[in-house]
PDBQT receptor file of N, H, CA, C and O in Angstrom, charges set to zero:
ATOM      1  N   MET A   1     -18.062 127.205  85.993  1.00  0.00    +0.000 N 
ATOM      2  CA  MET A   1     -18.883 128.421  86.224  1.00  0.00    +0.000 C 
ATOM      3  C   MET A   1     -19.936 128.496  85.139  1.00  0.00    +0.000 C 
ATOM      4  O   MET A   1     -21.090 128.784  85.457  1.00  0.00    +0.000 OA
ATOM      5  N   LYS A   2     -19.617 128.258  83.895  1.00  0.00    +0.000 N 
ATOM      6  H   LYS A   2     -18.680 128.024  83.637  1.00  0.00    +0.000 HD
ATOM      7  CA  LYS A   2     -20.595 128.380  82.797  1.00  0.00    +0.000 C 
ATOM      8  C   LYS A   2     -21.672 127.327  83.008  1.00  0.00    +0.000 C 
ATOM      9  O   LYS A   2     -22.839 127.640  82.773  1.00  0.00    +0.000 OA
ATOM     10  N   ASP A   3     -21.377 126.118  83.427  1.00  0.00    +0.000 N 
ATOM     11  H   ASP A   3     -20.429 125.863  83.618  1.00  0.00    +0.000 HD
ATOM     12  CA  ASP A   3     -22.418 125.099  83.690  1.00  0.00    +0.000 C 
ATOM     13  C   ASP A   3     -23.328 125.446  84.802  1.00  0.00    +0.000 C 
ATOM     14  O   ASP A   3     -24.513 125.116  84.773  1.00  0.00    +0.000 OA
ATOM     15  N   ASP A   4     -22.762 126.154  85.854  1.00  0.00    +0.000 N 
ATOM     16  H   ASP A   4     -21.799 126.422  85.877  1.00  0.00    +0.000 HD
ATOM     17  CA  ASP A   4     -23.583 126.576  86.990  1.00  0.00    +0.000 C 
ATOM     18  C   ASP A   4     -24.597 127.626  86.540  1.00  0.00    +0.000 C 
ATOM     19  O   ASP A   4     -25.763 127.589  86.933  1.00  0.00    +0.000 OA
ATOM     20  N   VAL A   5     -24.137 128.557  85.714  1.00  0.00    +0.000 N 
ATOM     21  H   VAL A   5     -23.190 128.587  85.395  1.00  0.00    +0.000 HD
ATOM     22  CA  VAL A   5     -25.004 129.602  85.200  1.00  0.00    +0.000 C 
ATOM     23  C   VAL A   5     -26.111 129.042  84.306  1.00  0.00    +0.000 C 
ATOM     24  O   VAL A   5     -27.258 129.483  84.374  1.00  0.00    +0.000 OA
ATOM     25  N   ALA A   6     -25.755 128.063  83.463  1.00  0.00    +0.000 N 
ATOM     26  H   ALA A   6     -24.823 127.704  83.407  1.00  0.00    +0.000 HD
ATOM     27  CA  ALA A   6     -26.754 127.480  82.589  1.00  0.00    +0.000 C 
ATOM     28  C   ALA A   6     -27.792 126.656  83.429  1.00  0.00    +0.000 C 
ATOM     29  O   ALA A   6     -28.997 126.713  83.184  1.00  0.00    +0.000 OA
ATOM     30  N   ARG A   7     -27.268 125.898  84.418  1.00  0.00    +0.000 N 
ATOM     31  H   ARG A   7     -26.289 125.852  84.617  1.00  0.00    +0.000 HD
ATOM     32  CA  ARG A   7     -28.158 125.121  85.285  1.00  0.00    +0.000 C 
ATOM     33  C   ARG A   7     -29.130 126.022  86.054  1.00  0.00    +0.000 C 
ATOM     34  O   ARG A   7     -30.307 125.698  86.206  1.00  0.00    +0.000 OA
ATOM     35  N   ARG A   8     -28.608 127.169  86.538  1.00  0.00    +0.000 N 
ATOM     36  H   ARG A   8     -27.651 127.432  86.413  1.00  0.00    +0.000 HD
ATOM     37  CA  ARG A   8     -29.436 128.122  87.254  1.00  0.00    +0.000 C 
ATOM     38  C   ARG A   8     -30.522 128.725  86.296  1.00  0.00    +0.000 C 
ATOM     39  O   ARG A   8     -31.676 128.908  86.684  1.00  0.00    +0.000 OA
ATOM     40  N   ALA A   9     -30.129 129.004  85.121  1.00  0.00    +0.000 N 
ATOM     41  H   ALA A   9     -29.192 128.856  84.806  1.00  0.00    +0.000 HD
ATOM     42  CA  ALA A   9     -31.088 129.547  84.133  1.00  0.00    +0.000 C 
ATOM     43  C   ALA A   9     -32.176 128.548  83.851  1.00  0.00    +0.000 C 
ATOM     44  O   ALA A   9     -33.354 128.895  83.772  1.00  0.00    +0.000 OA
ATOM     45  N   VAL A  10     -31.761 127.269  83.695  1.00  0.00    +0.000 N 
ATOM     46  H   VAL A  10     -30.804 126.988  83.759  1.00  0.00    +0.000 HD
ATOM     47  CA  VAL A  10     -32.807 126.193  83.504  1.00  0.00    +0.000 C 
ATOM     48  C   VAL A  10     -33.703 126.110  84.657  1.00  0.00    +0.000 C 
ATOM     49  O   VAL A  10     -34.920 126.028  84.491  1.00  0.00    +0.000 OA
ATOM     50  N   HIS A  11     -33.132 126.127  85.889  1.00  0.00    +0.000 N 
ATOM     51  H   HIS A  11     -32.144 126.193  86.024  1.00  0.00    +0.000 HD
ATOM     52  CA  HIS A  11     -33.994 126.107  87.067  1.00  0.00    +0.000 C 
ATOM     53  C   HIS A  11     -35.015 127.232  87.118  1.00  0.00    +0.000 C 
ATOM     54  O   HIS A  11     -36.192 127.013  87.407  1.00  0.00    +0.000 OA
ATOM     55  N   ILE A  12     -34.541 128.444  86.830  1.00  0.00    +0.000 N 
ATOM     56  H   ILE A  12     -33.585 128.622  86.595  1.00  0.00    +0.000 HD
ATOM     57  CA  ILE A  12     -35.466 129.583  86.823  1.00  0.00    +0.000 C 
ATOM     58  C   ILE A  12     -36.568 129.414  85.791  1.00  0.00    +0.000 C 
ATOM     59  O   ILE A  12     -37.735 129.673  86.085  1.00  0.00    +0.000 OA
ATOM     60  N   ALA A  13     -36.206 128.973  84.557  1.00  0.00    +0.000 N 
ATOM     61  H   ALA A  13     -35.258 128.762  84.318  1.00  0.00    +0.000 HD
ATOM     62  CA  ALA A  13     -37.168 128.654  83.525  1.00  0.00    +0.000 C 
ATOM     63  C   ALA A  13     -38.178 127.633  83.982  1.00  0.00    +0.000 C 
ATOM     64  O   ALA A  13     -39.377 127.781  83.746  1.00  0.00    +0.000 OA
ATOM     65  N   ALA A  14     -37.684 126.571  84.653  1.00  0.00    +0.000 N 
ATOM     66  H   ALA A  14     -36.711 126.450  84.845  1.00  0.00    +0.000 HD
ATOM     67  CA  ALA A  14     -38.617 125.512  85.123  1.00  0.00    +0.000 C 
ATOM     68  C   ALA A  14     -39.574 126.061  86.186  1.00  0.00    +0.000 C 
ATOM     69  O   ALA A  14     -40.749 125.693  86.191  1.00  0.00    +0.000 OA
ATOM     70  N   VAL A  15     -39.094 126.945  87.101  1.00  0.00    +0.000 N 
ATOM     71  H   VAL A  15     -38.140 127.244  87.097  1.00  0.00    +0.000 HD
ATOM     72  CA  VAL A  15     -39.950 127.480  88.128  1.00  0.00    +0.000 C 
ATOM     73  C   VAL A  15     -40.990 128.375  87.474  1.00  0.00    +0.000 C 
ATOM     74  O   VAL A  15     -42.161 128.350  87.851  1.00  0.00    +0.000 OA
ATOM     75  N   ILE A  16     -40.581 129.135  86.533  1.00  0.00    +0.000 N 
ATOM     76  H   ILE A  16     -39.629 129.156  86.227  1.00  0.00    +0.000 HD
ATOM     77  CA  ILE A  16     -41.575 130.015  85.807  1.00  0.00    +0.000 C 
ATOM     78  C   ILE A  16     -42.597 129.194  85.101  1.00  0.00    +0.000 C 
ATOM     79  O   ILE A  16     -43.787 129.500  85.182  1.00  0.00    +0.000 OA
ATOM     80  N   MET A  17     -42.183 128.139  84.393  1.00  0.00    +0.000 N 
ATOM     81  H   MET A  17     -41.216 127.891  84.327  1.00  0.00    +0.000 HD
ATOM     82  CA  MET A  17     -43.154 127.317  83.664  1.00  0.00    +0.000 C 
ATOM     83  C   MET A  17     -44.109 126.581  84.623  1.00  0.00    +0.000 C 
ATOM     84  O   MET A  17     -45.299 126.430  84.345  1.00  0.00    +0.000 OA
ATOM     85  N   GLN A  18     -43.565 126.141  85.730  1.00  0.00    +0.000 N 
ATOM     86  H   GLN A  18     -42.598 126.263  85.955  1.00  0.00    +0.000 HD
ATOM     87  CA  GLN A  18     -44.465 125.469  86.721  1.00  0.00    +0.000 C 
ATOM     88  C   GLN A  18     -45.436 126.447  87.315  1.00  0.00    +0.000 C 
ATOM     89  O   GLN A  18     -46.612 126.118  87.467  1.00  0.00    +0.000 OA
ATOM     90  N   ARG A  19     -44.999 127.629  87.656  1.00  0.00    +0.000 N 
ATOM     91  H   ARG A  19     -44.043 127.897  87.533  1.00  0.00    +0.000 HD
ATOM     92  CA  ARG A  19     -45.913 128.620  88.223  1.00  0.00    +0.000 C 
ATOM     93  C   ARG A  19     -47.009 129.035  87.299  1.00  0.00    +0.000 C 
ATOM     94  O   ARG A  19     -48.128 129.312  87.731  1.00  0.00    +0.000 OA
ATOM     95  N   ASP A  20     -46.687 129.084  85.976  1.00  0.00    +0.000 N 
ATOM     96  H   ASP A  20     -45.778 128.859  85.625  1.00  0.00    +0.000 HD
ATOM     97  CA  ASP A  20     -47.663 129.376  84.951  1.00  0.00    +0.000 C 
ATOM     98  C   ASP A  20     -48.571 128.261  84.611  1.00  0.00    +0.000 C 
ATOM     99  O   ASP A  20     -49.468 128.413  83.782  1.00  0.00    +0.000 OA
ATOM    100  N   GLY A  21     -48.359 127.108  85.247  1.00  0.00    +0.000 N 
ATOM    101  H   GLY A  21     -47.631 126.984  85.921  1.00  0.00    +0.000 HD
ATOM    102  CA  GLY A  21     -49.163 125.921  84.995  1.00  0.00    +0.000 C 
ATOM    103  C   GLY A  21     -48.791 125.149  83.800  1.00  0.00    +0.000 C 
ATOM    104  O   GLY A  21     -49.559 124.291  83.365  1.00  0.00    +0.000 OA
ATOM    105  N   LEU A  22     -47.634 125.408  83.229  1.00  0.00    +0.000 N 
ATOM    106  H   LEU A  22     -47.010 126.106  83.582  1.00  0.00    +0.000 HD
ATOM    107  CA  LEU A  22     -47.165 124.726  82.037  1.00  0.00    +0.000 C 
ATOM    108  C   LEU A  22     -46.523 123.377  82.451  1.00  0.00    +0.000 C 
ATOM    109  O   LEU A  22     -45.891 123.256  83.501  1.00  0.00    +0.000 OA
ATOM    110  N   CYS A  23     -46.717 122.403  81.594  1.00  0.00    +0.000 N 
ATOM    111  H   CYS A  23     -47.230 122.502  80.741  1.00  0.00    +0.000 HD
ATOM    112  CA  CYS A  23     -46.173 121.058  81.869  1.00  0.00    +0.000 C 
ATOM    113  C   CYS A  23     -45.799 120.438  80.541  1.00  0.00    +0.000 C 
ATOM    114  O   CYS A  23     -46.341 120.824  79.506  1.00  0.00    +0.000 OA
ATOM    115  N   ARG A  24     -44.905 119.505  80.548  1.00  0.00    +0.000 N 
ATOM    116  H   ARG A  24     -44.465 119.191  81.390  1.00  0.00    +0.000 HD
ATOM    117  CA  ARG A  24     -44.510 118.884  79.261  1.00  0.00    +0.000 C 
ATOM    118  C   ARG A  24     -45.594 117.943  78.710  1.00  0.00    +0.000 C 
ATOM    119  O   ARG A  24     -45.499 117.451  77.585  1.00  0.00    +0.000 OA
ATOM    120  N   TYR A  25     -46.646 117.702  79.551  1.00  0.00    +0.000 N 
ATOM    121  H   TYR A  25     -46.723 118.101  80.465  1.00  0.00    +0.000 HD
ATOM    122  CA  TYR A  25     -47.717 116.876  79.166  1.00  0.00    +0.000 C 
ATOM    123  C   TYR A  25     -49.013 117.799  78.994  1.00  0.00    +0.000 C 
ATOM    124  O   TYR A  25     -48.988 118.976  79.355  1.00  0.00    +0.000 OA
ATOM    125  N   GLU A  26     -50.017 117.277  78.489  1.00  0.00    +0.000 N 
ATOM    126  H   GLU A  26     -50.037 116.321  78.195  1.00  0.00    +0.000 HD
ATOM    127  CA  GLU A  26     -51.323 118.003  78.306  1.00  0.00    +0.000 C 
ATOM    128  C   GLU A  26     -51.795 118.491  79.688  1.00  0.00    +0.000 C 
ATOM    129  O   GLU A  26     -52.226 119.634  79.838  1.00  0.00    +0.000 OA
ATOM    130  N   ALA A  27     -51.704 117.590  80.711  1.00  0.00    +0.000 N 
ATOM    131  H   ALA A  27     -51.353 116.661  80.589  1.00  0.00    +0.000 HD
ATOM    132  CA  ALA A  27     -52.179 117.895  82.005  1.00  0.00    +0.000 C 
ATOM    133  C   ALA A  27     -51.150 117.287  83.002  1.00  0.00    +0.000 C 
ATOM    134  O   ALA A  27     -50.613 116.211  82.738  1.00  0.00    +0.000 OA
ATOM    135  N   PRO A  28     -50.877 117.955  84.124  1.00  0.00    +0.000 N 
ATOM    136  CA  PRO A  28     -49.858 117.507  85.114  1.00  0.00    +0.000 C 
ATOM    137  C   PRO A  28     -50.281 116.130  85.666  1.00  0.00    +0.000 C 
ATOM    138  O   PRO A  28     -49.412 115.392  86.131  1.00  0.00    +0.000 OA
ATOM    139  N   THR A  29     -51.569 115.749  85.636  1.00  0.00    +0.000 N 
ATOM    140  H   THR A  29     -52.275 116.348  85.258  1.00  0.00    +0.000 HD
ATOM    141  CA  THR A  29     -51.973 114.464  86.174  1.00  0.00    +0.000 C 
ATOM    142  C   THR A  29     -51.453 113.338  85.274  1.00  0.00    +0.000 C 
ATOM    143  O   THR A  29     -51.368 112.193  85.717  1.00  0.00    +0.000 OA
ATOM    144  N   LEU A  30     -51.113 113.636  84.051  1.00  0.00    +0.000 N 
ATOM    145  H   LEU A  30     -51.182 114.566  83.692  1.00  0.00    +0.000 HD
ATOM    146  CA  LEU A  30     -50.598 112.559  83.117  1.00  0.00    +0.000 C 
ATOM    147  C   LEU A  30     -49.153 112.296  83.333  1.00  0.00    +0.000 C 
ATOM    148  O   LEU A  30     -48.606 111.369  82.736  1.00  0.00    +0.000 OA
ATOM    149  N   CYS A  31     -48.497 113.075  84.169  1.00  0.00    +0.000 N 
ATOM    150  H   CYS A  31     -48.942 113.828  84.654  1.00  0.00    +0.000 HD
ATOM    151  CA  CYS A  31     -47.037 112.839  84.408  1.00  0.00    +0.000 C 
ATOM    152  C   CYS A  31     -46.838 111.535  85.184  1.00  0.00    +0.000 C 
ATOM    153  O   CYS A  31     -47.420 111.333  86.250  1.00  0.00    +0.000 OA
ATOM    154  N   LYS A  32     -46.020 110.673  84.636  1.00  0.00    +0.000 N 
ATOM    155  H   LYS A  32     -45.547 110.837  83.770  1.00  0.00    +0.000 HD
ATOM    156  CA  LYS A  32     -45.743 109.441  85.319  1.00  0.00    +0.000 C 
ATOM    157  C   LYS A  32     -44.579 109.583  86.310  1.00  0.00    +0.000 C 
ATOM    158  O   LYS A  32     -44.370 108.697  87.138  1.00  0.00    +0.000 OA
ATOM    159  N   LYS A  33     -43.847 110.645  86.238  1.00  0.00    +0.000 N 
ATOM    160  H   LYS A  33     -44.016 111.365  85.565  1.00  0.00    +0.000 HD
ATOM    161  CA  LYS A  33     -42.691 110.905  87.065  1.00  0.00    +0.000 C 
ATOM    162  C   LYS A  33     -43.172 111.360  88.504  1.00  0.00    +0.000 C 
ATOM    163  O   LYS A  33     -42.683 110.871  89.522  1.00  0.00    +0.000 OA
ATOM    164  N   VAL A  34     -44.111 112.278  88.519  1.00  0.00    +0.000 N 
ATOM    165  H   VAL A  34     -44.508 112.675  87.691  1.00  0.00    +0.000 HD
ATOM    166  CA  VAL A  34     -44.551 112.897  89.811  1.00  0.00    +0.000 C 
ATOM    167  C   VAL A  34     -46.040 112.775  89.940  1.00  0.00    +0.000 C 
ATOM    168  O   VAL A  34     -46.827 113.427  89.254  1.00  0.00    +0.000 OA
ATOM    169  N   TYR A  35     -46.398 111.863  90.898  1.00  0.00    +0.000 N 
ATOM    170  H   TYR A  35     -45.759 111.334  91.456  1.00  0.00    +0.000 HD
ATOM    171  CA  TYR A  35     -47.816 111.737  91.163  1.00  0.00    +0.000 C 
ATOM    172  C   TYR A  35     -47.977 111.523  92.667  1.00  0.00    +0.000 C 
ATOM    173  O   TYR A  35     -47.312 110.650  93.225  1.00  0.00    +0.000 OA
ATOM    174  N   PRO A  36     -48.818 112.272  93.328  1.00  0.00    +0.000 N 
ATOM    175  CA  PRO A  36     -49.556 113.416  92.858  1.00  0.00    +0.000 C 
ATOM    176  C   PRO A  36     -48.569 114.577  92.531  1.00  0.00    +0.000 C 
ATOM    177  O   PRO A  36     -47.527 114.710  93.173  1.00  0.00    +0.000 OA
ATOM    178  N   PRO A  37     -48.909 115.382  91.556  1.00  0.00    +0.000 N 
ATOM    179  CA  PRO A  37     -48.061 116.542  91.227  1.00  0.00    +0.000 C 
ATOM    180  C   PRO A  37     -47.889 117.471  92.385  1.00  0.00    +0.000 C 
ATOM    181  O   PRO A  37     -48.870 117.861  93.019  1.00  0.00    +0.000 OA
ATOM    182  N   ASP A  38     -46.657 117.838  92.681  1.00  0.00    +0.000 N 
ATOM    183  H   ASP A  38     -45.861 117.520  92.166  1.00  0.00    +0.000 HD
ATOM    184  CA  ASP A  38     -46.353 118.819  93.676  1.00  0.00    +0.000 C 
ATOM    185  C   ASP A  38     -45.356 119.802  93.015  1.00  0.00    +0.000 C 
ATOM    186  O   ASP A  38     -44.747 119.489  91.993  1.00  0.00    +0.000 OA
ATOM    187  N   ASP A  39     -45.209 120.980  93.616  1.00  0.00    +0.000 N 
ATOM    188  H   ASP A  39     -45.704 121.234  94.447  1.00  0.00    +0.000 HD
ATOM    189  CA  ASP A  39     -44.366 122.045  93.057  1.00  0.00    +0.000 C 
ATOM    190  C   ASP A  39     -42.942 121.575  92.798  1.00  0.00    +0.000 C 
ATOM    191  O   ASP A  39     -42.426 121.693  91.686  1.00  0.00    +0.000 OA
ATOM    192  N   ALA A  40     -42.294 121.022  93.877  1.00  0.00    +0.000 N 
ATOM    193  H   ALA A  40     -42.713 120.926  94.780  1.00  0.00    +0.000 HD
ATOM    194  CA  ALA A  40     -40.898 120.698  93.708  1.00  0.00    +0.000 C 
ATOM    195  C   ALA A  40     -40.719 119.537  92.654  1.00  0.00    +0.000 C 
ATOM    196  O   ALA A  40     -39.785 119.568  91.852  1.00  0.00    +0.000 OA
ATOM    197  N   GLY A  41     -41.605 118.554  92.677  1.00  0.00    +0.000 N 
ATOM    198  H   GLY A  41     -42.363 118.528  93.327  1.00  0.00    +0.000 HD
ATOM    199  CA  GLY A  41     -41.528 117.475  91.763  1.00  0.00    +0.000 C 
ATOM    200  C   GLY A  41     -41.706 117.928  90.333  1.00  0.00    +0.000 C 
ATOM    201  O   GLY A  41     -41.024 117.430  89.437  1.00  0.00    +0.000 OA
ATOM    202  N   CYS A  42     -42.627 118.881  90.097  1.00  0.00    +0.000 N 
ATOM    203  H   CYS A  42     -43.181 119.285  90.824  1.00  0.00    +0.000 HD
ATOM    204  CA  CYS A  42     -42.930 119.373  88.769  1.00  0.00    +0.000 C 
ATOM    205  C   CYS A  42     -41.668 120.164  88.270  1.00  0.00    +0.000 C 
ATOM    206  O   CYS A  42     -41.278 120.041  87.109  1.00  0.00    +0.000 OA
ATOM    207  N   VAL A  43     -41.038 120.982  89.183  1.00  0.00    +0.000 N 
ATOM    208  H   VAL A  43     -41.355 121.082  90.126  1.00  0.00    +0.000 HD
ATOM    209  CA  VAL A  43     -39.912 121.725  88.827  1.00  0.00    +0.000 C 
ATOM    210  C   VAL A  43     -38.780 120.832  88.335  1.00  0.00    +0.000 C 
ATOM    211  O   VAL A  43     -38.162 121.075  87.298  1.00  0.00    +0.000 OA
ATOM    212  N   ARG A  44     -38.530 119.760  89.143  1.00  0.00    +0.000 N 
ATOM    213  H   ARG A  44     -39.032 119.562  89.985  1.00  0.00    +0.000 HD
ATOM    214  CA  ARG A  44     -37.475 118.788  88.783  1.00  0.00    +0.000 C 
ATOM    215  C   ARG A  44     -37.792 118.113  87.464  1.00  0.00    +0.000 C 
ATOM    216  O   ARG A  44     -36.908 117.948  86.624  1.00  0.00    +0.000 OA
ATOM    217  N   CYS A  45     -39.010 117.732  87.275  1.00  0.00    +0.000 N 
ATOM    218  H   CYS A  45     -39.728 117.867  87.958  1.00  0.00    +0.000 HD
ATOM    219  CA  CYS A  45     -39.461 117.108  85.927  1.00  0.00    +0.000 C 
ATOM    220  C   CYS A  45     -39.202 118.013  84.772  1.00  0.00    +0.000 C 
ATOM    221  O   CYS A  45     -38.638 117.592  83.762  1.00  0.00    +0.000 OA
ATOM    222  N   ILE A  46     -39.612 119.286  84.899  1.00  0.00    +0.000 N 
ATOM    223  H   ILE A  46     -40.070 119.628  85.720  1.00  0.00    +0.000 HD
ATOM    224  CA  ILE A  46     -39.420 120.239  83.834  1.00  0.00    +0.000 C 
ATOM    225  C   ILE A  46     -37.936 120.531  83.595  1.00  0.00    +0.000 C 
ATOM    226  O   ILE A  46     -37.495 120.662  82.453  1.00  0.00    +0.000 OA
ATOM    227  N   GLU A  47     -37.195 120.628  84.659  1.00  0.00    +0.000 N 
ATOM    228  H   GLU A  47     -37.553 120.522  85.586  1.00  0.00    +0.000 HD
ATOM    229  CA  GLU A  47     -35.746 120.845  84.590  1.00  0.00    +0.000 C 
ATOM    230  C   GLU A  47     -35.101 119.686  83.776  1.00  0.00    +0.000 C 
ATOM    231  O   GLU A  47     -34.329 119.928  82.848  1.00  0.00    +0.000 OA
ATOM    232  N   SER A  48     -35.409 118.525  84.115  1.00  0.00    +0.000 N 
ATOM    233  H   SER A  48     -36.036 118.328  84.869  1.00  0.00    +0.000 HD
ATOM    234  CA  SER A  48     -34.799 117.371  83.373  1.00  0.00    +0.000 C 
ATOM    235  C   SER A  48     -35.175 117.363  81.975  1.00  0.00    +0.000 C 
ATOM    236  O   SER A  48     -34.349 117.058  81.114  1.00  0.00    +0.000 OA
ATOM    237  N   TRP A  49     -36.428 117.693  81.680  1.00  0.00    +0.000 N 
ATOM    238  H   TRP A  49     -37.098 117.941  82.379  1.00  0.00    +0.000 HD
ATOM    239  CA  TRP A  49     -36.953 117.769  80.327  1.00  0.00    +0.000 C 
ATOM    240  C   TRP A  49     -36.234 118.850  79.490  1.00  0.00    +0.000 C 
ATOM    241  O   TRP A  49     -35.865 118.613  78.340  1.00  0.00    +0.000 OA
ATOM    242  N   LEU A  50     -36.044 120.037  80.091  1.00  0.00    +0.000 N 
ATOM    243  H   LEU A  50     -36.344 120.229  81.025  1.00  0.00    +0.000 HD
ATOM    244  CA  LEU A  50     -35.362 121.167  79.420  1.00  0.00    +0.000 C 
ATOM    245  C   LEU A  50     -33.876 120.758  79.146  1.00  0.00    +0.000 C 
ATOM    246  O   LEU A  50     -33.358 120.952  78.046  1.00  0.00    +0.000 OA
ATOM    247  N   LEU A  51     -33.250 120.216  80.138  1.00  0.00    +0.000 N 
ATOM    248  H   LEU A  51     -33.670 120.059  81.032  1.00  0.00    +0.000 HD
ATOM    249  CA  LEU A  51     -31.856 119.858  79.922  1.00  0.00    +0.000 C 
ATOM    250  C   LEU A  51     -31.660 118.779  78.915  1.00  0.00    +0.000 C 
ATOM    251  O   LEU A  51     -30.722 118.874  78.124  1.00  0.00    +0.000 OA
ATOM    252  N   SER A  52     -32.476 117.750  78.878  1.00  0.00    +0.000 N 
ATOM    253  H   SER A  52     -33.239 117.672  79.521  1.00  0.00    +0.000 HD
ATOM    254  CA  SER A  52     -32.391 116.718  77.832  1.00  0.00    +0.000 C 
ATOM    255  C   SER A  52     -32.680 117.271  76.470  1.00  0.00    +0.000 C 
ATOM    256  O   SER A  52     -32.041 116.881  75.492  1.00  0.00    +0.000 OA
ATOM    257  N   ARG A  53     -33.647 118.189  76.382  1.00  0.00    +0.000 N 
ATOM    258  H   ARG A  53     -34.166 118.505  77.176  1.00  0.00    +0.000 HD
ATOM    259  CA  ARG A  53     -33.982 118.814  75.133  1.00  0.00    +0.000 C 
ATOM    260  C   ARG A  53     -32.795 119.664  74.586  1.00  0.00    +0.000 C 
ATOM    261  O   ARG A  53     -32.472 119.645  73.398  1.00  0.00    +0.000 OA
ATOM    262  N   ALA A  54     -32.179 120.401  75.526  1.00  0.00    +0.000 N 
ATOM    263  H   ALA A  54     -32.442 120.417  76.490  1.00  0.00    +0.000 HD
ATOM    264  CA  ALA A  54     -31.007 121.228  75.166  1.00  0.00    +0.000 C 
ATOM    265  C   ALA A  54     -29.842 120.317  74.679  1.00  0.00    +0.000 C 
ATOM    266  O   ALA A  54     -29.176 120.616  73.689  1.00  0.00    +0.000 OA
ATOM    267  N   ARG A  55     -29.630 119.228  75.391  1.00  0.00    +0.000 N 
ATOM    268  H   ARG A  55     -30.172 118.985  76.196  1.00  0.00    +0.000 HD
ATOM    269  CA  ARG A  55     -28.523 118.308  74.901  1.00  0.00    +0.000 C 
ATOM    270  C   ARG A  55     -28.805 117.748  73.556  1.00  0.00    +0.000 C 
ATOM    271  O   ARG A  55     -27.899 117.595  72.737  1.00  0.00    +0.000 OA
ATOM    272  N   ARG A  56     -30.062 117.434  73.304  1.00  0.00    +0.000 N 
ATOM    273  H   ARG A  56     -30.798 117.558  73.969  1.00  0.00    +0.000 HD
ATOM    274  CA  ARG A  56     -30.382 116.852  71.999  1.00  0.00    +0.000 C 
ATOM    275  C   ARG A  56     -30.147 117.920  70.877  1.00  0.00    +0.000 C 
ATOM    276  O   ARG A  56     -29.575 117.620  69.829  1.00  0.00    +0.000 OA
ATOM    277  N   GLU A  57     -30.607 119.161  71.139  1.00  0.00    +0.000 N 
ATOM    278  H   GLU A  57     -31.072 119.404  71.991  1.00  0.00    +0.000 HD
ATOM    279  CA  GLU A  57     -30.356 120.226  70.201  1.00  0.00    +0.000 C 
ATOM    280  C   GLU A  57     -28.852 120.507  69.960  1.00  0.00    +0.000 C 
ATOM    281  O   GLU A  57     -28.444 120.751  68.825  1.00  0.00    +0.000 OA
ATOM    282  N   LEU A  58     -28.040 120.471  71.022  1.00  0.00    +0.000 N 
ATOM    283  H   LEU A  58     -28.371 120.273  71.945  1.00  0.00    +0.000 HD
ATOM    284  CA  LEU A  58     -26.607 120.731  70.845  1.00  0.00    +0.000 C 
ATOM    285  C   LEU A  58     -25.971 119.620  70.000  1.00  0.00    +0.000 C 
ATOM    286  O   LEU A  58     -25.117 119.888  69.154  1.00  0.00    +0.000 OA
ATOM    287  N   LYS A  59     -26.412 118.320  70.247  1.00  0.00    +0.000 N 
ATOM    288  H   LYS A  59     -27.105 118.103  70.934  1.00  0.00    +0.000 HD
ATOM    289  CA  LYS A  59     -25.875 117.270  69.454  1.00  0.00    +0.000 C 
ATOM    290  C   LYS A  59     -26.243 117.362  68.003  1.00  0.00    +0.000 C 
ATOM    291  O   LYS A  59     -25.456 116.950  67.150  1.00  0.00    +0.000 OA
ATOM    292  N   LYS A  60     -27.410 117.887  67.682  1.00  0.00    +0.000 N 
ATOM    293  H   LYS A  60     -28.049 118.221  68.375  1.00  0.00    +0.000 HD
ATOM    294  CA  LYS A  60     -27.829 118.138  66.340  1.00  0.00    +0.000 C 
ATOM    295  C   LYS A  60     -26.970 119.166  65.679  1.00  0.00    +0.000 C 
ATOM    296  O   LYS A  60     -26.560 119.006  64.529  1.00  0.00    +0.000 OA
ATOM    297  N   GLU A  61     -26.692 120.232  66.408  1.00  0.00    +0.000 N 
ATOM    298  H   GLU A  61     -27.025 120.361  67.342  1.00  0.00    +0.000 HD
ATOM    299  CA  GLU A  61     -25.860 121.333  65.859  1.00  0.00    +0.000 C 
ATOM    300  C   GLU A  61     -24.481 120.783  65.617  1.00  0.00    +0.000 C 
ATOM    301  O   GLU A  61     -23.886 121.149  64.604  1.00  0.00    +0.000 OA
ATOM    302  N   GLU A  62     -23.918 119.937  66.452  1.00  0.00    +0.000 N 
ATOM    303  H   GLU A  62     -24.402 119.639  67.275  1.00  0.00    +0.000 HD
ATOM    304  CA  GLU A  62     -22.602 119.415  66.243  1.00  0.00    +0.000 C 
ATOM    305  C   GLU A  62     -22.452 118.606  65.017  1.00  0.00    +0.000 C 
ATOM    306  O   GLU A  62     -21.409 118.631  64.363  1.00  0.00    +0.000 OA
ATOM    307  N   ARG A  63     -23.523 117.854  64.679  1.00  0.00    +0.000 N 
ATOM    308  H   ARG A  63     -24.370 117.833  65.211  1.00  0.00    +0.000 HD
ATOM    309  CA  ARG A  63     -23.490 117.012  63.502  1.00  0.00    +0.000 C 
ATOM    310  C   ARG A  63     -23.519 117.819  62.205  1.00  0.00    +0.000 C 
ATOM    311  O   ARG A  63     -22.999 117.384  61.179  1.00  0.00    +0.000 OA
ATOM    312  N   THR A  64     -24.128 118.986  62.266  1.00  0.00    +0.000 N 
ATOM    313  H   THR A  64     -24.551 119.340  63.100  1.00  0.00    +0.000 HD
ATOM    314  CA  THR A  64     -24.249 119.721  60.980  1.00  0.00    +0.000 C 
ATOM    315  C   THR A  64     -23.110 120.723  60.860  1.00  0.00    +0.000 C 
ATOM    316  O   THR A  64     -23.022 121.440  59.863  1.00  0.00    +0.000 OA
TER     317      THR A  64
């Protein structure tokens, strides 16, 4: 249940970021994962980036 809630929160954050025109790159056209950029592809790209970023931060916290 906890993972489902976290994944849903990440999805909502990704949708908000995509709708605001935010991207992990300077411009969406620089994205090598999704070309040409579309809404669903951008959301998936942002979701994967947010999840990998969160995992990296959690590993850092575990080490300290």
